[in-house]
N, C-alpha and C positions, 0 to 999 in steps of 0.2 A: 738792199734788204732791210736795213735799220730804218730807213725812211718808210718802207712798207709797213713795218711793225708799228711805227708811230701813228701812221695813217689809221691802222686797225684800231687804235685806241680812242679815235675821235667818236664821240657819241653820235648815234644816228638820230637820236630823238632831239629836236631843237630845245634849247633851254638847259640842257645838261652840259657838264663840264668835267673832263677827266684831267688828272695830274700825273705827269711822268717825271720821276726823279732820276738824276744821274749823280752817283756818288763816286769817289775816287780820290786818290792821293793828290797833293798839290802838283800842278802842271801836267796832269795825266791826259789833258785834252778835253775836259768836261765842257768848257764854255764853247770851244770850237764845234764839238758834236752837237751841243744844244742848239746853236745857231743854225747848223746845217739841217737838224731835224725840223725846226720851226720853218725854215725856208722851204724845205721839201714838202712839208704838209701843206703850206699856203699855196705852193705851185700846183699841187695836185687837187686839193679840195676847194681852195678858194682863198683869196686874200682875207686876212683877219680870222682865219679858222684857229691859228695857233699863236701863242705868245711865249716869250722867254723871260723868266724871272729868276735871276741868280740869288743864292743865299748871301753872296758877298755884300750885299747892301746892309746886311745886319752886323757887319763889322762894328765893334764899338769904335767911337772916334778916338783919335790920338790923344785928345785931352783927357778922356775917360781912362784910356790905357795908362797914361801917365799917372793919373790919380790912384789907380789901382796897383801901380808898380808892375804892369804887365807889358809895357811897350816891347821889351825884348822877346816876348812870347807871342807877338802878333800873329794870328792864324791858328793858334791853339783853340780848343773848344771853349774855353772859359773867356775868350776874347770876342765872343759873338753874343748878340741878344737873342738867344734861342727862344725865349718866350715870345718875343715880337715876331719871330719867323713862323713859330707855330700858329700864332693868331692870324697872320696874313694867309697861311695855307687854309685855315678854316673859313676865312672870308672868301677865298677864291672858290672854295668848294660850295659855300652856302649862299653867297650873294651873286646872282647872275642877272640882276636887274639894274645894277648901277656900276660905273667905272670903279675899278679897284686900284688905288695908287700904291706903288711899292718903292722902297729905296733902291737906288743903284750904287755902284762903287766906282769911283773915278781913280784909276791907277796913277794918273798923272799927279793928282793931289794926294793920293794914298789915303782917301777919306771916303765914308759914305755920303751919298747926296740924297737928301729927303725927297720923296715923290718924283724920282727921276724916270720912273717907269709907270705905265698905266696898262691895265688889262680891261679891254672893252667888254660890255655885256655880251656881245656876240661871240666872244672867244669860246671854243669848245674843248681846246687842249692847251694846258699850260705846261711847259717844260722848265723844271727848275733843277739847279745843280749846285753841288757844294761838297766840300770834304766830308762832312759829318752826317749826311742824310740817313746813313745806315747805323749810326753809332748808338750804343745802348746806355750812354751816360745820362745823367741827370737832365731832364728836358728833352733830350735828343730822341729818346725812344718814342716819343709821341709823333715824330715826323713820319715814320714808316706807316702808321696807321691812317694817315691822310693821303697817301699816295696810291694810285692805282697799280703802278708798277715802279720798281726801283732797279735800275741798272748800274752795275759796277763797271766803270771805265778803267781799263788796265793799260799800263804802260811800263816798260823797263825802267828801273831806277836811274840807270845812266842817262837815258834820254830825258827823264823828268828833271834831273838835276842840271843838265845842260840848259834846259829851258829856264829853270829857276835862276840860274846864274845870269843869263842874258836879261831876264825880267828885273832882277834886283839892280843890276848895273844900269839899265836904262832908267830905273827909278831913282838913281842918284847915289847908290852905294859905290864905293871902290870895289874891285874885284876881291880883295882880301876881306873887306867887310861882308861882301855877299857870300863868300864861301864860309865864313865864320857863322853867319846867320842860318845858312843852309844846314850846317852841322849842328847847331845848337837848338834850332826850332823846327825847321822844315822836315828834317830827317825823322825826328821822334813823332811829329805829326803824321807823317806818311806811315810810319809803323803802326800807329793807332788805327788809322784808316784801313789799313790792310787787314787788320783783325776783324773789321766789320763786314768783310766781303761775303761771309756766309749768309748774312741777313738779306742780301740782294736777290732780286728775281732772277737775274742772269748776268753773265760777264761778257763784255764787249771790248774789242781792241781795234777800233776803227783807225785806219790810216797809219798804224805804227810799224 
């Protein structure tokens, strides 16, 4: 059903492009759902119809986080380049004649990667996802105005935190370090994201 709803967002007029946003707490399943939607749309409508552009590419680099004293808050709203993300969304809406390059995020490096993604001119639906797409903080409030729909991806806290623990241990933290980071950073971030739920078009809980 969710793929059906994503297909319905694809503009029927050539040269037009729609943007679907997925918001939700860390490890709610946003990226998994985004990839599934893009794959489903491309299977049904045709290859190259949809593309995936995550917000995570706009993480500040670890060097910048160290400079700002924010390394232990990585993942909080102030650790992203929200102005850069908003600018990209405007380009995706407005420039349908040229390839649009976007940064990606490498979890192995724990760093953003410049121009890791490209949205071809023929793409008619972009699925983007991130924690703060529905946030009303400085800069973030502009994001909602650039999206055709914004879905909130919901998942139980216990499930999310199990996923986060695995993610951080795979990333090189000890289990003790991972649990401390979840308590100090991920959990407060999740509470903030949950408060933005009312700004979303709908709530989905795929596969949970």
